[in-house]
C-alpha positions, 0 to 999 in steps of 0.5 A, a space after each residue: 499499500 502506498 504511503 499516506 499521506 503522500 508527499 504531494 498531499 502533505 504539500 497540499 495540506 500545508 497550502 490548505 492550512 495556510 489558506 485557512 489562516 489567511 482566509 479566516 477574516 473572510 470566513 468570520 465576515 461571512 458568518 457576520 453577514 449571515 448572522 444579520 439574517 439569522 442571528 444563530 450564525 453569530 452565536 457561540 463563536 468560541 465553539 468554532 475554535 474548539 472551546 466548549 463547556 465541559 463534558 462530564 465523565 460518563 459513558 463513552 461518546 460517539 461523535 456525529 458530524 451532520 453539517 446541516 438540516 438534511 444530514 442531521 435528519 438522516 442521522 436521527 434514527 441512527 442516533 436514537 439507536 446508538 443512544 439506546 445502546 447506552 452511549 452518549 452523542 455529540 453532534 457537530 454542525 456548520 449551519 443553524 438549521 442542522 443544530 436547531 434540528 438536533 436541539 429540537 428532536 433531542 431536547 429530552 436527551 440534551 436535558 438528560 446530559 446524553 447528547 450535546 449539539 455544538 458547532 463543528 470546529 473551523 479547519 484548524 488543528 488546534 481547534 480539533 485538539 480542543 474539541 477532542 480533549 473536551 469530548 474524547 469521542 470513541 469514534 466519529 461518523 461524518 454524514 453524507 458527502 463531507 470532506 474536511 481535510 483538517 477534520 480527517 487528519 486531526 482525527 487520524 492523528 488523535 487515533 479516533 476512527 472517523 468513518 464516512 456514514 450514509 456516504 455517496 460519491 456523486 457522479 459529478 464529483 467522481 468524474 471531476 476527481 478522476 479527471 483532476 489531480 486526485 487529491 480529493 480521492 487521496 484525502 478520503 484514504 484518511 478515513 478509517 472506513 466508509 459505510 456507503 449507500 449502494 454497491 455503485 458507491 462502494 466501487 467508486 470509493 474503493 477505486 480511490 483507495 478507501 477501505 474498509 467499505 460496508 454497504 449499509 443503504 440509505 438511513 433516510 428510509 429509517 427516519 421516524 415519521 412524526 405522527 402528529 404532523 401527519 394527522 394535522 396535515 390530513 385534517 387540514 387537507 379536509 378543510 382547505 382542499 377536500 376536492 382539489 389536487 395538491 402538489 407539494 414543492 419541497 426544498 425549493 432553492 434559489 434559481 428555480 423559482 421562475 421555472 416552478 412559478 411558470 409551471 404553476 400558472 400553466 396548470 392553473 390556466 388549464 382549469 384543474 383547480 389545483 393547490 400548490 404548497 411551496 416550501 423554500 429550503 432556506 428560511 431567509 428566502 420566505 419573504 422573497 419567494 412570497 413576493 415572487 409568487 404574488 408578483 406572478 399574479 398568484 393568490 398566496 397565503 403563508 402558513 404563518 398567517 393562516 395556521 396556529 403554532 399547533 397547525 390548526 386553521 385560524 383564518 378562511 383559506 382561498 389560495 392558489 399557493 400555500 407558502 410553507 414559511 416554517 421549518 421542521 414541518 415537511 411531513 405536515 405539508 406532505 400529508 396535505 399533498 397528493 404528490 411532491 415535486 422535489 426541489 434542486 433538480 433544475 439547478 447544478 447543485 442537485 436535487 434534494 431528499 426524495 425519501 420523505 414524500 415516498 415514506 408517506 406514499 406520495 409519488 415524486 417528480 424530480 428534475 434532471 440533476 439527480 447526481 446528489 441523490 443518485 441512490 436511491 433516485 435511480 432505483 426509485 425511477 426504475 421502480 416507477 415511484 419517481 417521475 424523472 423529467 429533464 426539461 421544463 416542457 417535460 415538467 409541465 407534462 408530468 404535472 398535467 398528467 398527475 392532474 388528469 389521471 387521478 380521480 379526485 374523489 379517490 385519489 388519497 385512497 389510491 395513493 395511500 395504498 400505492 403497492 409500488 411505493 410499499 414494495 420499494 420502501 420494504 426493499 430499502 428499509 433496515 439501514 440503521 440495523 445494517 449500519 450498527 452491524 457494520 460498526 460492530 465489525 469495524 469499530 464495536 459500539 457495544 
C-alpha cells in the first residue's frame, strides 16, 4: 500500500492550512453577514475554535458530524439507536438549521446530559485538539458527502476512527476527481472506513483507495415519521382542499423559482383547480419567494398567517399557493399533498431528499440533476415511484398528467395504498440495523 499521506498531499495540506489562516477574516465576515439574517450564525463563536463547556465523565461518546438540516435528519434514527445502546452523542454542525434540528428532536436527551449539539470547529488543528480533549469521542461518523481535510487528519492523528456514514460519491464529483489531480480521492484514504449507500458507491470509493467499505443503504428510509404532523396535515387537507389536487414543492432553492412559478401558472390556466404548497429550503428566502409568487399574479397565503403554532386553521383559506414559511414541518405539508415535486433538480447543485414523500406514499417528480441523490433516485425511477423529467416542457407534462389521471374523489385512497411505493420502501428499509452491524465489525459500539 502506498504511503499516506503522500508527499504531494502533505504539500497540499500545508497550502490548505495556510489558506485557512489567511482566509479566516473572510470566513468570520461571512458568518457576520449571515448572522444579520439569522442571528444563530453569530452565536457561540468560541465553539468554532474548539472551546466548549465541559463534558462530564460518563459513558463513552460517539461523535456525529451532520453539517446541516438534511444530514442531521438522516442521522436521527441512527442516533436514537446508538443512544439506546447506552452511549452518549455529540453532534457537530456548520449551519443553524442542522443544530436547531438536533436541539429540537433531542431536547429530552440534551436535558438528560446524553447528547450535546455544538458547532463543528473551523479547519484548524488546534481547534480539533480542543474539541477532542473536551469530548474524547470513541469514534466519529461524518454524514453524507463531507470532506474536511483538517478534520480527517486531526482525527487520524488523535487515533479516533472517523468513518464516512450514509456516504455517496456523486457522479459529478467522481468524474471531476478522476479527471483532476486526485487529491480529493487521496484525502478520503484518511478515513478509517466508509459505510456507503449502494454497491455503485462502494466501487467508486474503493477505486480511490478507501477501505474498509460496508454497504449499509440509505438511513433516510429509517427516519421516524412524526405522527402528529401527519394527522394535522390530513385534517387540514379536509378543510382547505378536500376536492382539489395538491402538489407539494419541497426544498425549493434559489434559481428555480421562475421555472416552478411558470409551471404553476400553466397548470392553473388549464382549469384543474389545483393547490400548490411551496416550501423554500432556506428560511431567509420566505419573504422573497412570497413576493415572487404574488408578483406572478398568484393568490398566496403564508402558513404563518393562516395556521396556529399547533397547525390548526385560524383564518378562511382561498389560495392558489400555500407558502410553507416554517421549518421542521415537511411531513405536515406532505400529508396535505397528493404528490411532491422535489426541489434542486433544475439547478447544478442537485436535487434534494426524495425519501420523505415516498415514506408517506406520495409519488415524486424530480428534475434532471439527480447526481446528489443518485441512490436511491435511480432505483426509485426504475421502480416507477419517481417521475424523472429533464426539461421544463417535460415538467409541465408530468404535472398535467398528475392532474388528469387521478380521480379526485379517490385519489388519497389510491395513493395511500400505492403497492409500488410499499414494495420499494420494504426493499430499502433496515439501514440503521445494517449500519450498527457494520460498526460492530469495524469499530464495536457495544
